[in-house]
C-alpha positions in Angstrom: -158.8 -194.6 -43.8 -161.6 -195.5 -46.3 -159.4 -198.0 -48.2 -158.0 -199.6 -45.1 -161.6 -200.0 -43.8 -162.6 -201.7 -47.1 -159.6 -204.1 -46.7 -160.6 -204.8 -43.1 -164.1 -205.7 -44.2 -162.7 -208.0 -46.8 -160.5 -209.9 -44.3 -163.3 -210.0 -41.8 -165.8 -211.5 -44.3 -163.6 -214.2 -45.7 -165.4 -217.6 -45.7 -162.2 -219.5 -45.1 -159.2 -218.7 -43.0 -156.5 -219.9 -45.4 -153.0 -219.0 -46.4 -152.7 -219.4 -50.2 -148.9 -219.4 -50.2 -148.9 -222.2 -47.6 -151.3 -224.3 -49.7 -149.1 -223.8 -52.8 -145.9 -224.5 -50.9 -147.3 -227.8 -49.6 -148.0 -229.3 -53.0 -144.6 -228.1 -54.4 -142.7 -229.6 -51.5 -144.8 -232.8 -51.5 -144.0 -233.3 -55.2 -140.3 -232.8 -54.6 -140.4 -235.3 -51.8 -142.3 -238.2 -53.4 -140.3 -237.9 -56.7 -136.9 -238.0 -55.1 -135.8 -234.4 -55.7 -134.6 -234.3 -52.0 -132.6 -237.4 -51.8 -130.1 -236.1 -49.2 -132.9 -235.5 -46.7 -134.4 -238.9 -47.2 -131.5 -241.4 -47.3 -132.9 -243.6 -44.5 -136.4 -245.3 -44.2 -137.0 -243.7 -40.9 -136.4 -240.3 -42.4 -139.0 -241.0 -45.1 -141.6 -242.2 -42.6 -141.0 -239.1 -40.5 -141.4 -236.8 -43.5 -144.6 -238.6 -44.5 -146.1 -238.0 -41.1 -145.0 -234.4 -41.2 -146.8 -233.9 -44.5 -149.9 -235.7 -43.2 -150.0 -233.3 -40.2 -149.5 -230.3 -42.4 -152.2 -231.5 -44.9 -154.6 -232.0 -42.0 -154.1 -228.3 -41.0 -154.8 -227.2 -44.6 -157.9 -229.4 -45.0 -159.2 -228.1 -41.6 -158.9 -224.5 -42.8 -161.6 -225.2 -45.5 -163.7 -227.7 -43.6 -167.0 -226.6 -42.0 -167.2 -227.0 -38.2 -169.8 -229.8 -38.3 -167.9 -231.9 -40.8 -165.1 -234.4 -40.4 -161.6 -233.6 -41.8 -160.8 -236.5 -44.1 -157.0 -236.4 -43.8 -156.6 -240.2 -43.4 -159.0 -240.9 -46.3 -157.1 -238.7 -48.7 -153.7 -240.0 -47.6 -154.9 -243.5 -48.1 -155.7 -242.7 -51.7 -152.3 -241.2 -52.5 -150.5 -244.6 -53.2 -153.0 -245.3 -56.0 -152.5 -241.8 -57.4 -148.7 -242.3 -57.2 -149.1 -245.5 -59.3 -151.0 -243.6 -61.9 -148.2 -241.0 -62.0 -145.5 -243.6 -62.4 -147.5 -244.8 -65.5 -147.7 -241.3 -66.8 -143.9 -241.0 -66.4 -143.5 -244.3 -68.2 -145.7 -243.0 -71.1 -143.4 -240.0 -71.5 -140.3 -242.2 -71.5 -141.9 -244.6 -74.0 -143.1 -241.9 -76.4 -140.5 -239.1 -76.3 -137.2 -239.9 -77.9 -135.7 -237.0 -76.0 -136.4 -238.6 -72.7 -133.4 -240.5 -71.4 -134.7 -241.8 -68.0 -137.5 -241.8 -65.6 -135.5 -239.5 -63.4 -135.2 -237.0 -66.2 -139.0 -237.0 -66.7 -139.7 -236.6 -63.0 -137.1 -234.0 -62.4 -137.5 -231.8 -65.4 -140.7 -232.3 -67.5 -143.3 -229.5 -66.9 -146.0 -231.7 -68.3 -145.3 -234.4 -65.7 -145.4 -231.8 -62.9 -148.7 -230.4 -64.0 -150.3 -233.8 -64.3 -149.1 -234.8 -60.8 -150.5 -231.7 -59.3 -153.8 -232.2 -61.2 -154.1 -235.8 -60.0 -153.9 -234.8 -56.4 -156.2 -231.9 -56.9 -158.7 -234.0 -58.7 -158.9 -236.4 -55.7 -160.0 -233.4 -53.5 -162.3 -232.0 -56.2 -164.2 -235.3 -56.3 -165.0 -234.9 -52.6 -166.1 -231.2 -53.1 -163.2 -229.8 -51.1 -163.3 -226.0 -51.8 -160.5 -223.8 -53.0 -157.5 -226.1 -52.5 -157.9 -228.1 -55.8 -158.1 -224.9 -57.9 -155.3 -223.2 -56.0 -153.0 -226.3 -56.6 -153.8 -226.5 -60.4 -153.4 -222.7 -60.9 -150.1 -222.9 -59.1 -149.0 -225.6 -61.6 -150.4 -223.4 -64.3 -148.2 -220.5 -63.2 -145.1 -222.6 -63.2 -145.6 -224.5 -66.4 -148.1 -222.6 -68.6 -150.4 -225.7 -68.6 -153.9 -225.1 -67.4 -155.7 -228.3 -66.2 -159.0 -227.8 -64.4 -159.1 -230.1 -61.4 -162.6 -231.3 -62.5 -161.3 -232.9 -65.7 -161.3 -236.7 -65.8 -158.0 -238.0 -67.2 -157.1 -241.7 -67.7 -153.8 -243.5 -67.3 -150.6 -243.1 -69.2 -151.3 -239.4 -70.1 -148.5 -237.7 -71.9 -148.2 -233.9 -72.3 -145.3 -233.0 -74.6 -143.7 -229.5 -74.1 -147.1 -228.3 -72.8 -147.0 -224.5 -72.8 -150.4 -223.0 -73.6 -152.4 -226.2 -73.1 -156.0 -225.6 -71.7 -158.1 -228.5 -70.4 -161.6 -227.5 -69.2 -163.5 -228.7 -66.2 -165.8 -231.2 -67.8 -163.2 -232.7 -70.2 -163.0 -236.5 -70.3 -159.7 -238.0 -71.5 -159.1 -241.7 -71.9 -156.0 -243.8 -71.6 -152.8 -243.5 -73.5 -153.6 -240.0 -74.8 -150.8 -237.7 -76.0 -151.2 -233.9 -76.2 -148.8 -231.2 -77.5 -148.3 -227.6 -76.7 -151.0 -225.0 -77.3 -153.9 -227.5 -77.4 -157.3 -226.2 -76.2 -160.0 -228.6 -75.0 -162.7 -226.0 -74.3 -166.3 -225.0 -74.4 -168.2 -223.7 -77.4 -169.8 -220.9 -75.3 -169.4 -219.9 -71.7 -172.5 -218.8 -69.7 -173.1 -219.3 -66.0 -176.3 -221.3 -66.5 -174.1 -224.1 -68.1 -172.3 -224.6 -64.8 -173.6 -228.1 -64.2 -173.5 -229.2 -67.8 -170.8 -231.0 -69.8 -169.2 -228.2 -71.8 -165.9 -229.7 -72.9 -165.0 -232.5 -75.3 -164.4 -236.2 -74.7 -161.1 -237.6 -75.9 -161.1 -241.4 -76.2 -158.2 -243.9 -75.8 -155.0 -243.6 -77.9 -155.7 -240.2 -79.4 -152.8 -237.9 -80.4 -153.5 -234.1 -80.6 -150.7 -232.0 -82.2 -149.8 -228.4 -81.4 -152.3 -225.6 -81.3 -155.4 -227.7 -82.1 -158.6 -226.4 -80.7 -161.4 -228.9 -79.8 -164.6 -227.4 -78.4 -168.0 -228.6 -77.1 -169.5 -230.9 -74.6 -171.0 -233.2 -77.2 -167.7 -233.4 -79.3 -166.1 -236.8 -79.1 -162.7 -237.6 -80.6 -162.8 -241.4 -81.3 -160.2 -243.7 -80.2 -156.8 -243.8 -81.9 -157.6 -240.7 -83.9 -154.8 -238.4 -84.9 -155.6 -234.6 -84.7 -153.1 -232.5 -86.7 -151.8 -229.1 -85.7 -153.8 -225.9 -85.9 -157.2 -227.5 -86.6 -160.5 -226.2 -85.2 -163.0 -229.0 -84.3 -166.5 -228.5 -83.0 -168.0 -231.9 -84.2 -167.2 -235.5 -83.3 -164.5 -237.4 -85.1 -164.8 -241.1 -85.8 -162.2 -243.6 -84.4 -159.0 -244.0 -86.3 -159.5 -240.8 -88.3 -156.7 -238.4 -89.3 -157.7 -234.8 -89.2 -155.4 -232.1 -90.5 -155.4 -228.5 -91.7 -154.3 -228.2 -95.3 -152.2 -225.1 -95.9 -149.7 -223.9 -98.4 -146.2 -222.6 -97.8 -144.4 -220.7 -100.6 -140.6 -220.4 -100.6 -139.0 -217.8 -102.8 -135.4 -216.8 -103.4 -134.8 -213.5 -101.6 -132.2 -212.3 -104.2 -133.7 -210.8 -107.4 -132.6 -212.2 -110.8 -132.6 -215.8 -109.7 -135.5 -218.1 -110.5 -137.4 -218.8 -107.3 -137.9 -222.3 -106.1 -141.6 -222.7 -105.1 -143.0 -225.8 -103.4 -145.7 -226.7 -101.0 -145.3 -228.6 -97.7 
């Protein structure tokens, strides 16, 4: 009975009466709807309008569950912002198609690219984050994280035409600022130099300016670190200081290749 009592106290003391699964399910279904993954259910304009109204009603219920009694639920305000977010996401998809030779069509990007899914969820979550909506933004981005391996904090500020290639293992911290036309590969960390609670309201994560490309497994740390526009950051580098615009930063390593069979002279060269 002791453990059951402890659980009862936990449920009784929850600040918000929310259903986490319902919040996750909403953003997943909304993404599928607005990017045409459910064509058979939306073949007529009247069907699309009905579905939008259904989503708006459901979204109102979700917002109400985390809105204090003396505050207005801003459902209409948030839904009015969605077309602008959608336009940004179309530009993100165009950036993928323009930069990735493996991408054959916009539909392929929208249907199958994990980076695009994570960016889409982030952009909707960020809109709520800016209005200090509790819980929902982080639940959404952590849901995308669980599906894609891409961890974008909803507080990050990310410009247009953002392209995540492959994506697994990417971490983008809360106070990161990313400009326009930035391209990031798998395993990149945009993080903090140190993590203490008293830094909660300070800029802890780097600024990435327009046109920067960051290759796999690069780590860039610190709130005062700025990667200048059009810089190219090579794979596996560790950066804690600012980089000038148009720079090329790379880790110089040596790879040795030897013949595995004894008696033959090995061929040794560096890459």
